[in-house]
C-alpha positions in Angstrom: 4.6 0.2 7.1 1.5 -1.2 7.3 -1.8 0.0 8.6 -3.7 -2.0 11.6 -6.2 -4.3 10.4 -9.3 -2.4 12.3 -13.1 -4.1 13.1 -15.4 -2.2 15.5 -15.2 -4.1 18.7 -18.6 -4.9 21.2 -18.0 -1.5 22.9 -18.0 0.3 19.5 -14.1 1.1 19.2 -12.1 0.5 16.5 -9.4 -2.0 17.3 -6.4 -3.7 15.7 -7.2 -7.6 15.1 -4.0 -8.5 14.1 -2.4 -10.5 16.7 0.6 -9.0 18.5 -1.2 -5.4 18.3 -4.7 -5.6 19.4 -4.8 -2.0 19.7 -7.7 0.2 20.3 -8.8 3.5 18.8 -9.9 5.6 22.0 -12.5 8.0 20.1 -15.6 6.5 18.8 -15.6 7.2 14.7 -17.7 6.5 11.8 -14.2 5.9 10.2 -11.3 3.6 11.2 -8.2 5.3 11.7 -5.1 4.8 10.0 -2.3 3.9 12.1 1.4 2.0 11.3 0.6 -1.5 12.8 4.0 -2.8 14.8 2.3 -6.3 14.4 2.2 -6.4 10.7 6.2 -5.1 10.5 7.4 -7.6 12.8 5.3 -10.5 10.6 7.1 -8.7 7.5 3.8 -7.8 5.4 4.8 -5.9 2.5 1.9 -2.7 1.6 1.2 -1.6 -1.8 4.1 0.3 -2.4 6.8 -2.1 -1.6 4.8 -4.4 -4.2 4.7 -1.7 -6.6 8.5 -1.2 -6.5 9.2 -4.8 -6.4 7.5 -4.8 -9.7 9.0 -1.8 -11.3 12.2 -2.8 -10.3 11.7 -6.8 -12.0 10.1 -5.2 -15.0 12.3 -2.1 -15.7 15.3 -3.2 -13.5 15.3 0.3 -11.7 14.5 1.9 -8.1 14.3 4.8 -6.4 17.6 7.5 -7.3 18.8 9.9 -4.9 16.3 13.0 -4.8 13.5 11.3 -6.8 10.9 10.8 -3.8 10.1 7.3 -4.5 10.5 6.2 -1.3 8.6 8.6 0.1 6.1 7.6 -2.2 6.4 4.0 -1.2 5.5 4.8 2.4 2.8 7.0 1.5 1.1 3.9 -0.3 1.8 1.9 2.0 0.1 4.3 4.8 -3.1 4.6 2.7 -3.3 0.7 2.5 -5.3 -1.4 0.0 -8.3 0.8 -0.1 -6.6 4.1 -0.2 -4.4 3.2 -3.0 -7.7 2.4 -4.8 -9.0 5.9 -3.9 -5.9 7.5 -5.0 -5.3 5.5 -8.2 -4.8 8.6 -10.2 -2.5 10.2 -8.3 -0.4 6.8 -8.1 -0.8 6.8 -11.6 0.7 10.2 -12.2 3.5 10.1 -9.6 4.9 7.3 -12.3 4.3 9.0 -15.3 6.0 11.8 -13.9 9.1 10.1 -12.7 9.6 8.2 -15.9 9.2 10.8 -18.2 11.8 12.5 -15.7 13.9 9.3 -16.4 13.8 10.1 -20.0 11.6 6.8 -20.7 9.6 7.3 -24.0 6.8 4.6 -22.9 5.4 7.1 -20.8 4.4 9.1 -23.6 3.0 6.2 -25.4 -0.8 6.2 -25.9 -2.0 4.0 -23.5 1.2 4.3 -20.9 -1.5 5.5 -18.4 -3.8 2.4 -18.9 -0.7 0.2 -18.2 0.2 2.1 -15.6 -3.1 1.7 -13.7 -2.7 -2.2 -14.5 0.9 -2.6 -12.8 -0.7 -0.4 -9.9 -3.6 -2.9 -9.6 -1.7 -5.9 -9.9 1.1 -4.1 -6.7 -2.5 -3.4 -5.0 -3.6 -7.3 -5.4 -0.4 -8.6 -4.4 -0.5 -6.4 -1.4 -4.3 -7.4 -0.2 -3.1 -11.4 -0.6 -0.2 -10.6 1.6 -2.6 -9.1 4.3 -4.9 -12.3 3.8 -2.4 -14.6 3.7 -1.1 -12.9 6.9 -4.6 -12.9 8.7 -5.2 -16.5 7.9 -1.8 -17.1 9.6 -2.2 -15.5 12.6 -5.9 -16.5 13.5 -6.9 -13.2 13.0 -9.5 -11.5 11.1 -12.1 -8.7 10.6 
C-alpha cells in the first residue's frame, strides 16, 4: 500500500497527481491526508516497508514468520510513506532490533547495531523514494 502523491490544486484542495487516481480530498487542510493510492498499486510501486523487507531477506535470508507482526509493520511503513518513515525512524529501528533479539540474532546486541539498522532503514527509504520518482517520471505526473 502506497500513499497518494498529493499536491494543492488551484482550489486549495489536496489532490493526488498520479495518473489513474487524481483523487481530491474534499476538506481544506494544512497537511495532506494519508490515503492508499489505487494507481500506485496498479503501477506496482513498492513502499519503504517493501524495500526494507527485500533488503533484510537479501542480507539475512529470513523473512516474516508466523505471528511476528512483520507484515503489519511492512504495511504500516508503506502507509507512512517516505516522509512518515523518516519521522518514525526510531520506532522502525526499535521494531527491527526487538525482532532480531526475539530471533536470537546476537548481532542485535553488538555495539553499533542501532546505527547499522538505521543505515539499512535509510537505504530502504531511498529506494522507495527513487521508485516513486521513477513512477512519476514514467506517468508524467509530478507534484
